[in-house]
C-alpha positions as CSV (number, residue, x, y, z in Angstrom):
1,X,122.2,318.5,55.3
2,X,119.2,316.4,57.1
3,X,120.5,313.3,55.6
4,X,124.0,314.2,56.9
5,X,122.7,314.8,60.5
6,X,120.9,311.1,60.3
7,X,123.7,309.8,59.1
8,X,126.0,311.0,62.0
9,X,123.2,309.6,64.4
10,X,122.5,306.3,63.1
11,X,126.2,305.8,63.0
12,X,127.0,306.9,66.2
13,X,124.0,304.3,67.4
14,X,125.8,301.7,65.8
15,X,128.8,302.4,66.8
16,X,128.5,303.3,70.5
17,X,125.3,301.4,71.5
18,X,123.7,298.8,69.2
19,X,126.8,296.2,69.3
20,X,127.0,296.4,73.1
21,X,123.2,296.1,73.5
22,X,123.1,293.0,71.5
23,X,126.2,291.5,73.3
24,X,124.3,292.1,76.8
25,X,121.2,290.3,75.3
26,X,123.4,287.4,74.3
27,X,125.4,287.4,77.6
28,X,122.7,287.9,80.1
29,X,119.4,286.3,80.8
30,X,116.1,288.9,81.2
31,X,116.2,288.8,85.1
32,X,119.9,289.1,85.9
33,X,120.5,292.7,85.1
34,X,118.0,295.7,85.2
35,X,117.7,298.0,82.3
36,X,120.1,300.8,83.6
37,X,123.0,298.3,83.9
38,X,122.3,296.9,80.5
39,X,122.3,300.4,78.9
40,X,125.7,301.0,80.9
41,X,126.9,297.8,80.0
42,X,126.1,298.2,76.4
43,X,128.1,301.5,75.9
44,X,131.0,299.8,77.9
45,X,131.0,296.5,75.6
46,X,130.6,298.6,72.4
47,X,133.8,301.1,73.0
48,X,135.5,298.0,73.9
49,X,135.0,295.8,71.2
50,X,134.8,298.2,68.2
51,X,138.7,298.6,68.4
52,X,138.8,295.1,68.3
53,X,136.9,294.7,65.5
54,X,138.9,297.3,63.6
55,X,142.2,295.6,64.5
56,X,140.9,292.4,63.0
57,X,139.8,294.5,59.8
58,X,143.3,296.0,59.6
59,X,144.8,292.5,60.0
60,X,142.8,290.8,57.8
61,X,142.6,293.1,54.8
62,X,146.0,294.4,55.1
63,X,145.1,297.8,54.4
64,X,144.7,301.0,56.4
65,X,141.0,301.5,57.8
66,X,140.0,304.5,55.8
67,X,136.7,302.7,54.0
68,X,133.9,303.6,56.5
69,X,131.7,301.6,54.5
70,X,133.9,298.3,55.1
71,X,133.7,299.3,58.8
72,X,129.9,299.8,59.0
73,X,129.1,296.6,57.3
74,X,131.4,294.5,59.5
75,X,129.6,296.0,62.5
76,X,126.3,295.1,61.1
77,X,127.5,291.7,60.5
78,X,128.8,291.2,64.4
79,X,125.7,293.3,65.7
80,X,123.2,291.0,63.6
81,X,124.9,287.8,64.7
82,X,124.8,288.9,68.4
83,X,121.0,289.4,67.9
84,X,120.6,285.9,66.7
85,X,122.7,284.5,69.7
86,X,120.6,286.6,72.1
87,X,117.3,285.2,70.4
88,X,118.5,281.4,70.6
89,X,119.3,282.3,74.3
90,X,115.8,283.3,74.7
91,X,114.3,280.5,73.0
92,X,116.3,277.9,75.0
93,X,115.1,279.8,78.2
94,X,111.4,279.2,77.3
95,X,112.1,275.7,76.9
């Protein structure tokens, strides 16, 4: 019961917030937008990019999107790559 609730919470965060937040970190520098704009943009970016990722998965594997684990793994890959890009941007700002 508790594991199902935690799974719903973490998957909701993974699909509705984290990819967009990583994208805002990769696109905007620290002083360009404030925290409220970053949070609002993160929800908007997540909601707009998740259907594109699912469309790409559907075209790539030629299957119906029924495997939730495949979707979660792909979202993790996209999110981690955006976080790495944001880290590289932050390191280049310091130099």
